[in-house]
LUMDO-419593 format. One line per 5 residues: for each residue y, z, x of C-alpha. Coordinates in Angstrom, 3 decimals. Each point is the difference from the previous one (the first is absolute). Layout:
BEGIN
Y,Z,X  ...
END
This chain:
BEGIN
139.119,58.337,104.384  3.590,-1.144,0.468  -0.544,-3.518,1.290  3.726,-0.657,0.397  0.119,2.092,3.157
-0.804,-2.163,3.063  -2.228,2.545,1.757  -2.028,0.607,-3.134  -0.233,-3.739,-0.583  -1.525,-0.597,3.433
-2.559,2.733,-0.624  -0.877,-1.494,-3.380  -0.506,-3.458,1.441  -2.105,1.406,2.824  -2.261,1.697,-2.520
-1.022,-3.426,-1.284  -1.669,-0.714,3.336  -3.735,0.826,0.001  0.329,1.236,3.567  2.540,2.596,-1.106
-2.002,1.183,-2.994  -2.197,2.157,2.208  3.013,2.032,1.095  0.679,0.817,-3.640  -3.432,1.617,-0.602
-1.096,-3.245,-1.670  -3.186,-1.944,0.813  0.029,-1.505,3.498  -1.963,-3.087,-1.015  1.810,-3.137,-0.974
0.400,-0.169,-3.783  -2.272,-1.920,-2.316  1.500,-2.600,-2.332  -0.920,-0.510,-3.659  1.588,-2.972,-1.796
-0.408,0.208,-3.778  0.840,-3.390,-1.515  0.156,-0.258,-3.777  -0.179,-3.362,-1.766  2.695,-1.160,-2.449
1.617,3.413,-0.539  3.582,-0.066,-1.234  2.829,2.013,1.545  -0.149,2.859,-2.523  -3.763,0.162,-0.608
-0.353,2.997,2.348  0.975,3.408,-1.356  2.205,0.736,3.012  1.947,-3.189,-0.785  0.490,0.735,-3.704
-3.285,-0.998,-1.629  -1.926,1.834,-2.708  -3.388,-1.088,1.400  -1.815,3.018,1.468  0.090,-0.478,3.801
-0.121,3.595,1.319  -1.574,-0.886,3.340  2.500,-2.738,0.840  2.762,2.346,-1.153  -1.337,2.669,2.376
0.349,-2.442,2.898  3.558,-0.679,-1.141  0.717,3.739,0.078  -1.314,0.125,3.591  1.789,-3.158,1.116
2.838,-2.431,-0.603  0.382,-2.300,-2.987  1.579,-3.358,0.833  1.921,-1.164,-3.054  1.265,-3.286,1.473
-3.234,-1.345,1.510  -0.829,-3.694,-0.384  -3.159,-2.099,0.170  -0.918,-3.550,-1.085  -0.308,-1.130,-3.608
-3.802,-0.269,0.157  -2.899,1.543,1.831  -1.107,-2.175,2.958  3.460,-0.503,1.524  0.666,3.755,-0.186
-3.378,0.791,1.536  0.635,-2.453,2.823  3.358,1.611,0.795  -1.392,3.533,-0.318  -2.863,-0.755,2.359
2.015,-1.909,2.613  3.703,0.888,-0.189  0.706,-3.750,-0.103  1.713,-1.897,-2.838  -2.550,-1.587,-2.342
0.927,-3.624,0.831  -0.823,0.547,3.660  -3.190,1.898,-0.795  -1.494,-2.868,-2.035  0.751,1.291,-3.499
2.954,-2.164,-0.980  -1.973,-0.034,-3.231  -3.347,1.416,-1.071  -3.145,-1.967,-0.917  0.327,0.502,-3.754
3.639,-1.129,-0.256  0.408,-2.571,2.768  0.635,-3.627,-1.036  -2.610,-2.294,1.622  2.659,-2.011,1.840
1.080,3.140,1.926  -3.454,1.218,1.001  -0.584,-0.174,3.752  3.616,-0.641,0.964  1.400,2.342,2.711
0.326,3.434,-1.537  -1.917,-1.091,-3.114  -3.556,0.523,1.196  -0.480,2.405,-2.975  -1.796,2.392,2.345
0.956,2.198,2.941  0.455,-2.451,2.848  -0.953,0.515,3.649  3.617,0.210,1.152  0.289,3.628,-1.136
-1.778,3.250,0.823  -0.503,2.920,-2.342  0.828,3.675,0.293  -3.763,0.530,0.283  -0.161,-2.346,3.012
2.674,2.041,1.728  -1.295,3.436,-0.953  -3.553,-0.835,1.033  1.225,-0.968,3.472  1.954,3.261,-0.070
-3.164,2.060,-0.493  -0.251,0.218,-3.780  -2.920,-0.432,-2.359  1.019,-2.560,-2.647  -1.338,-0.227,-3.545
0.876,-1.981,-3.127  -1.305,0.220,-3.540  0.969,-1.930,-3.111  2.125,-3.071,-0.502  0.701,-2.125,3.085
1.013,-3.386,-1.473  0.993,-1.394,3.398  -2.996,-2.245,0.634  -3.757,-0.198,-0.427  -1.142,-2.108,2.965
-1.660,1.617,3.040  3.270,-0.049,1.946  2.121,1.457,-2.815  -2.074,2.887,-1.411  1.217,3.498,0.957
-2.600,0.573,2.705  1.319,-3.126,1.756  3.546,1.335,-0.238  -0.281,3.410,1.632  -2.093,2.111,-2.379
-3.168,1.752,1.192  -1.409,0.331,-3.519  1.099,-1.598,-3.257  -1.107,-0.346,-3.605  2.366,-2.768,-1.092
0.805,-2.124,-3.041  1.348,-3.395,1.069  1.364,-0.865,-3.457  2.998,1.141,-2.025  -2.068,2.214,-2.275
-3.391,0.622,-1.547  -1.758,1.982,-2.693  0.210,3.756,0.498  -3.407,0.930,-1.430  -2.370,-2.640,1.403
-0.279,-2.737,2.604  1.699,-2.572,-2.190  3.089,-2.182,0.610  2.934,-0.796,-2.230  -1.819,-2.904,-1.619
3.234,-1.804,-0.851  0.764,-0.455,3.709  -3.212,0.437,2.014  -3.648,-0.983,-0.362  -1.307,3.008,1.940
1.323,3.008,1.881  0.626,-0.047,3.730  -0.720,3.550,1.194  -1.085,0.365,3.619  -0.961,2.940,2.184
0.456,-0.263,3.752  0.326,-3.768,-0.322  -3.189,-0.537,-2.018  -0.504,-0.313,-3.778  0.170,3.495,-1.469
-2.642,1.478,-2.251  1.877,2.060,-2.578  -1.585,2.603,-2.265  -1.157,-1.329,-3.362  2.567,2.184,-1.741
3.089,1.512,1.585  3.692,0.583,-0.525  2.192,-1.827,2.484  2.362,2.824,1.023  -2.948,2.380,0.434
-1.974,-2.547,2.031  2.976,-0.694,2.277  0.478,3.708,0.769  -3.744,0.694,0.324  -0.325,-2.674,2.648
3.112,1.109,1.879  -1.205,3.597,0.145  -3.343,-1.189,1.358  1.728,-2.093,2.679  2.238,2.880,1.079
-2.932,2.403,0.217  -2.177,-2.471,1.890  2.466,-0.101,2.892  0.950,3.675,0.251  -2.175,0.585,3.054
2.090,-2.477,2.016  2.950,2.370,-0.042  2.337,-2.952,-0.542  2.738,-0.005,-2.647  -0.390,-2.529,-2.813
1.867,-2.565,-2.038  -1.184,-0.048,-3.616  1.373,-2.959,-1.946  -0.846,0.731,-3.641  0.722,-2.951,-2.274
-0.544,0.630,-3.700  -0.395,-2.744,-2.597  1.638,2.332,-2.522  1.941,-1.090,-2.022  -0.652,-3.729,0.447
-1.346,-2.079,-2.893  -2.546,0.773,-1.410  1.510,3.370,-0.904  -3.003,2.284,-0.515  -0.651,3.723,-0.092
-2.614,2.469,-1.145  0.075,1.052,-3.651  1.241,3.532,0.735  2.921,-1.280,2.076  1.033,-2.444,-2.725
-0.374,2.665,-2.699  2.401,2.277,1.897  2.805,-2.437,-0.894  -0.987,-0.685,-3.616  3.175,-0.400,-2.053
2.247,0.564,3.018  1.497,-3.493,-0.131  0.337,-0.498,-3.745  3.816,0.033,0.229  -0.101,-3.200,2.054
1.355,-1.255,3.293  3.716,0.196,-0.728  -0.199,3.742,-0.648  -2.146,0.469,3.113  2.379,-2.062,2.130
2.872,2.247,-1.063  -1.998,3.182,0.609  -0.979,-1.116,3.474  3.552,-0.943,0.908  1.144,3.518,-0.830
-2.924,1.534,1.908  0.592,-2.164,3.094  3.609,1.190,0.100  -1.125,3.612,-0.421  -2.530,-0.402,2.837
2.745,-1.283,2.307  -1.526,-3.441,0.597  2.652,-1.854,-2.014  3.780,0.469,0.016  1.562,1.771,-2.983
1.154,-2.439,-2.650  -2.082,-2.893,1.337  0.477,-3.044,-2.230  -3.104,-1.474,-1.608  -0.404,-3.436,-1.533
-2.300,-1.075,-2.822  -2.335,-2.821,0.983  -0.663,-2.752,-2.520  -3.482,-0.511,1.424  -0.957,3.573,-0.958
0.003,-0.753,-3.718  1.153,2.110,-2.935  -2.247,2.926,-0.936  1.687,0.407,-3.379  -1.174,-3.369,-1.340
-3.671,0.466,0.901  -2.587,0.519,-2.711  -1.872,3.294,-0.207  -3.054,-1.655,1.547  2.048,-1.466,2.859
1.572,3.383,0.718  -3.419,1.626,0.041  -1.259,-2.621,2.418  2.952,0.296,2.404  0.106,3.828,-0.105
-3.746,0.070,0.654  0.354,-2.305,3.013  2.665,2.289,1.441  -2.232,3.042,-0.593  -2.702,-1.743,2.035
2.560,-0.777,2.716  1.073,3.648,0.165  -3.626,1.170,0.044  -0.753,-2.349,2.883  2.975,1.417,1.900
-1.106,3.579,-0.560  -3.524,-0.854,1.155  1.391,-1.466,3.220  2.131,3.092,0.578  -3.050,2.227,-0.504
-1.873,-1.922,2.698  2.959,0.412,2.362  -0.280,3.731,-0.677  -3.673,-0.114,0.898  0.768,-1.640,3.344
2.738,2.555,0.712  -2.369,2.851,-0.875  -2.592,-1.406,2.407  2.534,-0.263,2.810  0.976,3.617,-0.612
-3.644,1.028,0.079  -0.583,-1.638,3.408  3.266,1.341,1.420  1.726,-3.410,0.214  2.628,0.278,-2.734
2.868,1.632,1.896  -0.169,-2.553,2.794  -0.162,-3.097,-2.200  2.875,-2.329,-0.811  -0.250,-1.185,-3.612
1.685,-3.108,-1.346  -0.092,-0.856,-3.697  1.453,-3.226,-1.407  -0.644,-2.834,-2.429  -0.438,-3.616,1.068
2.495,-1.306,-2.588  1.471,0.847,-3.384  -1.799,0.142,-3.338  -1.895,-3.060,-1.263  1.509,-1.690,-3.076
-2.597,-2.774,-0.276  -2.486,0.434,-2.837  -2.890,-2.475,-0.412  0.221,0.533,-3.766  3.550,-1.400,0.013
-0.568,-2.998,2.293  -0.762,-2.711,-2.532  -2.802,-0.831,-2.410  -2.501,-1.217,2.602  0.288,3.077,2.232
-0.147,2.317,-3.003  -3.064,-1.832,-1.367  -1.678,0.102,3.413  0.668,3.752,0.334  -1.476,0.617,-3.428
-3.168,-1.891,0.959  -0.471,1.880,3.264  1.116,3.517,-0.971  0.043,2.431,-2.902  3.703,-0.084,-0.824
-0.104,2.228,-3.060  2.660,2.694,-0.247  -2.594,2.769,0.049  -1.478,-1.289,3.273  3.264,-0.217,1.960
-0.287,1.326,3.518  -3.731,0.550,-0.312  -2.949,-1.815,1.632  -0.190,-3.628,-1.029  3.698,-0.335,-0.829
2.847,-1.875,1.679  2.982,2.228,-0.736  3.553,-0.507,1.299  3.122,2.134,-0.271  2.159,-2.893,-1.154
3.698,-0.708,0.514  1.282,2.616,-2.440  -1.527,3.057,1.598  0.398,-1.563,3.457  3.751,0.200,-0.627
-0.459,3.749,-0.546  -2.102,0.358,3.151  2.847,-1.401,2.102  2.749,1.896,-1.850  2.939,-0.030,0.530
-0.379,-3.214,1.998  0.072,-3.665,-1.016  -3.004,-2.310,0.398  -3.700,0.394,0.747  -2.703,-1.158,2.394
0.538,-3.556,1.339  3.775,0.250,-0.473  2.507,0.654,2.756  1.857,2.466,-2.235  -0.113,3.686,0.873
-2.771,0.635,-2.528  -2.209,-2.346,1.990  0.993,1.128,3.501  1.105,3.668,-0.136  -2.991,2.346,-0.144
-0.713,3.710,0.407  -0.660,0.973,3.619  -0.809,3.439,1.375  -0.506,0.997,3.621  -1.353,3.485,0.690
-1.235,1.825,3.096  -0.890,3.497,-1.231  -0.276,1.578,3.452  3.314,-1.304,1.322  2.924,2.321,-0.820
2.581,-2.625,0.964  -0.710,-2.033,-3.118  2.194,1.087,-2.895  -2.598,0.689,-2.665  1.055,-0.812,-3.551
3.025,-2.031,1.097  1.060,-3.487,-1.085  1.029,-2.748,2.444  2.336,-2.346,-1.857  0.688,-2.501,2.798
-1.513,-3.472,0.065  -3.487,-0.271,1.501  -2.520,-2.832,0.125  -3.762,-0.382,0.185  0.288,-1.632,3.462
1.318,3.379,1.224  -3.204,1.828,-0.806  -2.400,-1.065,2.768  2.596,0.427,2.725  0.983,3.453,-1.317
-3.603,1.215,-0.083  -0.717,-1.296,3.495  3.093,1.763,1.314  -0.892,3.261,-1.751  -3.446,0.139,1.595
1.178,-1.059,3.458  -1.435,-3.528,0.155  2.489,-2.573,1.285  0.441,-2.799,-2.575  -0.607,-3.535,1.240
3.111,-2.113,0.398  -1.322,-3.500,0.444  -3.179,0.374,2.056  -3.332,1.678,-0.594  -3.240,-0.051,2.002
1.398,-2.675,2.307  1.138,-2.451,-2.674  3.247,-0.826,-1.725  0.353,1.278,-3.554  2.734,0.272,-2.592
2.128,3.053,0.896  0.387,2.834,-2.473  3.395,-0.076,-1.706  0.078,3.415,-1.688  2.220,2.992,0.630
-1.119,3.550,0.832  0.476,2.165,-3.110  -0.379,3.304,1.896  3.719,0.943,-0.203  -0.208,-0.291,-3.789
-2.933,2.434,-0.041  2.088,2.772,1.544  3.238,-0.790,-1.778  1.579,-1.031,3.294  0.950,-3.391,-1.448
0.441,-1.271,-3.534  -1.153,-3.480,1.059  -1.348,-1.691,3.108  0.902,-3.557,-1.015  3.355,-1.218,1.284
2.455,-0.953,-2.741  0.740,-3.351,1.641  -3.604,-1.059,0.694  -1.527,-2.326,-2.641  -3.627,0.163,-1.110
-1.355,-2.972,-1.931  -2.975,-0.316,-2.330  -1.564,-2.735,-2.143  -3.106,-0.344,-2.149  -0.800,-2.680,-2.582
3.596,-1.209,0.069  1.417,3.436,-0.829  2.272,0.912,2.876  2.064,2.866,1.409  2.430,0.758,2.783
0.558,3.730,0.645  3.061,0.995,2.008  1.179,3.590,0.040  0.333,1.217,-3.580  0.104,-3.562,-1.343
-2.692,-2.295,-1.308  0.227,-3.727,-0.639  -2.774,-1.025,-2.387  -1.355,-3.058,-1.809  -2.875,-0.088,-2.497
-1.686,-3.120,-1.358  -1.316,-0.221,-3.579  -1.579,1.647,-1.914  1.892,3.054,1.295  3.268,-1.647,1.040
2.083,-3.162,-0.113  0.005,-0.974,3.685  3.598,1.149,0.584  1.079,2.232,2.870  1.447,3.412,-0.909
1.459,2.853,2.044  -0.463,3.739,-0.547  0.811,3.274,1.718  -3.433,1.584,-0.269  1.175,3.366,1.325
2.316,0.593,-2.963  -1.614,-2.472,-2.420  -3.773,0.001,0.595  -0.506,-1.182,-3.588  1.742,-3.289,0.928
2.315,0.131,-3.001  3.267,-1.106,1.638  -0.009,-3.404,1.700  2.640,0.004,2.758  -0.160,-3.696,0.840
3.317,-0.642,-1.743  1.857,3.079,1.240  -1.196,-0.241,3.623  -0.094,-3.758,0.658  0.296,0.241,3.791
-2.964,2.358,0.283  -1.923,-2.133,-2.497  0.457,-3.177,2.065  -0.629,1.714,3.344  -3.272,1.506,-1.224
-1.148,-3.387,-1.288  0.593,-1.338,3.491  -2.014,2.900,1.430  -2.856,-0.812,-2.380  0.077,-3.687,0.955
-0.317,1.012,3.649  -2.959,2.260,-0.830  -1.730,-2.729,-2.007  0.425,-2.545,2.784  -1.193,2.372,2.742
-3.086,0.979,-2.008  -0.852,-3.485,-1.328  0.338,0.987,-3.666  -1.085,-2.908,-2.214  1.688,-0.947,-3.291
-2.151,0.449,-3.083  -1.262,-3.034,-1.945  1.931,-0.960,-3.132  -0.914,2.234,-2.948  -1.910,2.526,2.111
-0.561,3.532,-1.295  -2.423,2.534,1.460  -1.845,0.674,-3.316  -0.432,-3.750,-0.642  -1.252,-0.538,3.547
-2.604,2.759,-0.375  -1.357,-1.833,-3.050  0.173,-3.423,1.693  -1.792,1.229,3.117  -2.677,1.730,-2.092
-0.415,-3.152,-2.087  -0.438,-2.148,3.117  -2.210,2.323,2.022  -1.938,1.797,-2.726  0.175,-1.275,-3.571
-0.461,-3.719,0.654  -2.899,0.627,2.434  -1.542,2.203,-2.698  0.183,-2.882,-2.465  -1.523,-2.388,2.559
-2.725,2.555,0.653  -0.780,-0.053,-3.707  0.093,-3.813,-0.153  -3.667,-0.680,0.915  -1.161,2.552,-2.542
2.305,-1.585,-2.582  -1.396,-3.466,0.703  -3.581,1.264,-0.309  0.858,1.758,-3.246  1.570,-3.207,-1.348
-3.046,-2.061,1.027  -2.375,2.553,-1.509  1.978,0.074,-3.237  0.072,-3.799,-0.214  -3.741,-0.171,0.756
-0.745,2.567,-2.688  2.003,-1.950,-2.582  -1.701,-3.242,1.018  -3.468,1.558,-0.172  0.677,1.564,-3.412
1.177,-3.322,-1.390  -2.985,-1.814,1.513  -2.406,2.490,-1.568  1.649,-0.538,-3.357  -0.559,-3.718,0.466
-3.716,0.573,0.701  -0.283,2.216,-3.040  1.381,-2.591,-2.470  -2.720,-1.886,-1.984  -0.223,-3.645,0.958
0.974,-2.608,-2.569  -2.474,-2.756,-0.958
END
């Protein structure tokens, strides 16, 4: 298809309309939508983006659709999920920060509700009014109260986890952060199987929801939200064994391999510069035992990724079996970059606590009863060739793999790469446009709501446009004090410790996605103008300054200490007092008996 010819271009764009699909011998029904959201996957974790992890089913969707190589989200999960669901910037949706990382003095301020507020509506709200069935399974993390669970925000059915993560084999929380899990189904506490695997459970339930509504004849939205590969990183033995020895060369070698593969796959420019991050550590100075531990954690991470991909394949196979595959729009993305935080490297108390609560032996990594994390070293390989990780505002934290496929629509250029800038706030609006539902622009169901700010990505799906974002229109972002201003090919960015020094820097992320060449000195006018643009964004969206000394990892620990660990100690206090009294009484009684036993002196 020669999309440079105007007549052909108009035909191609028309093909994206569901009404026109019928004229092309395609299904006449409006298309279904399947959103596949991975958790904490780095830019090059997917095979189609340069990774060595086996992801054949995601790669098959990439071959059918378009890979977006310049797609941006937030630096952590809840803000991304809020923007994905609503098409509204996270500060206006209530997720200026998330519950685990918000400083107490910010909680409840406008935009810092730490839950999806009532000033926004979701894609499910809009699609349900438009005649769709709406389902969600997996991680929600946007609220747990009756007015913030998925079934209160547009979903007909939902099996939802309200927290950042949970155990993958049993109904058990991350005990370093939570006292119990918060799974719900249709707004009520969920009863999970005694034993399960999270990715399998999430797909099982989604398939059952889809099948339960087939008789209605309505199309469906399936929002599938995996907790793979969030901490704890866990996989079945066979999936871990498949990667035995694969990572023994360490993260530096893997980072280099992935850079070369990403270039070969067309998702990174040739010759892309790549920095070395001090926070990643030096593989060469590790002991043999340390190398075994880190390589084993990465094997578990890869096994967890492959397991998730296999479950995606099972859902795709089911949709093919019921005749729904061709007329389904698939979106795959990650909620942020790879996670560098490792509980075993967060200080003596956290490490001691993890060892008390979990089996942290090397042999048990990634298996039931363990709390395994990828760690900063291999996280740097997961995001290769980018700088930074989850929580940061660097490209490694914000740029993620995204694929959009519609197998039955010939207008979409299967196997192609869209290199232009795109943003997570574009996604809801694009999907609504593709299925013929008019996106809300400030009002919904008779009330005022925050308008969607995204752009329609449809021209990028056909190759009609390299980008849909105007070069002179700024787009701001902030989370935990790490801040960005995107404008055309340029990015102004600031990262607080431990991943940065709090200074603003300027990069051309089209030619330098690895953020190796700071342009703040060579382009001073642009540098100053973009700082002014960011200041305007921050003021308009009521962005709050972070407290002195704030870091996201430290705040996670502080919030857990305040809300979980100290209450645990107080809960143990009565038992401790009784034990002390009993011990003292026993000592007193033993001494008294000795006194009775002594012969009296005359």
